[in-house]
N, C-alpha and C positions, 0 to 999 in steps of 0.2 A: 504492500500500499506505500503510496505518497501522500507524503505528512507535511511536505513543504509546498505546502500553499500557498498561490501569488498573489492570492486577491483576498484583498481586507474584509470584514466584516461586514460593513456597507456595502459593499458592492455584490456578496454574496447574498446580501436580505435583501437588496434589490431584483438580483437574479430571482432567487426564488419566490418572491413574490411575484414574479410574472411567470413561472412557471407554475405557480399554484391557479393564478389566476386561469393560464393555457387548461392546467387537466380541470378545475369546475367548468370551464367554458366548453371541452368535450364531453366531458362527462355529463350535463345538461343536453348536448347534440345524442350523443350516443343513446339516452331515454328516449329522447324525442324520436330519435329513427325508429326504434324499439317499439313505440308504442303506434308511431304511423305502418310499421307490419304489421303488428297485433291488431289494427283495427280492420274491421270486416267492411268496410268502405272502399279501401285499398284495393284497386286491379290487382289479378295477380300480374297482369304484365309491371307493373312498378313497384310489386316487392319484389323482384332480382336486381335492380336497383339498389332498392334500400338494403337488400344485405351484401353488395357489396360497398357502400357508404358504410354500414356494419364494421365490419372486417377493418377498412382504412381509418375507423374512427377508433377503431379496439386497438390498430399498431400504433397510432400515435399515441393514445392514451399510455400504454406499453414503455413509449420514448421517453415522453413526460415524465413518468414515475421511475423510471432509469434514471435520469438527470437530479432529481428529488433527492433519489438513492446515495446517488455519489456525492450531492453536495453536503450531505450528512456524513458522511464518509472520508470525507476533503480530500475525494480527487476527482471533484469537478475542474472543468478548464484545462487536461494536458488533453493534448493531441493523441489521440485513435494510432497516427502512423508512424510519428516519432517522438511521442513522449513528452515534447516541449510545450511551454505553457502557452495557452491560447489568451494574447490581448483580452483585455478586459474590454476593451472598443467592440470586438468581434462578437464574447458572447453577449456582451449589452442590445446587440443589435440582431444574434441567432443563437440565442439563448442554450439551442441543440446542436449548438454547431462541435463538432467531432474531431473535424482536422484544424489544424492554423491553414494560412491560407496557401503555402507551399504545398504542405500533403494535400488539398483541397482540389488545387489547380492538378495536382499529378493524379490523385483519384478521379475527377471529372476528363481526362486524358484516356484515362486507359480502358 
């Protein structure tokens, strides 16, 4: 476990609040989608798309929960590619970023 966290407690709190907001929003979205699927008035043709949306939101929820877990474990903000610290500015703009910019470019080009 990497314990030399490079983000201040204020920065981590800011990102945690953003992620908690995203988790709340995604949880509500998931509940709405599930209600629509279970609604007898929803046409069968629409249910397939709703089920696809449910899977997508569930995956996103897992990603957000994992980011919140990594904050709690003080491993948040490290590049999955090279292990270097991801700058706060990038994390603030993209709290779910897993790569530094260099590794992100490499990842996108591969």
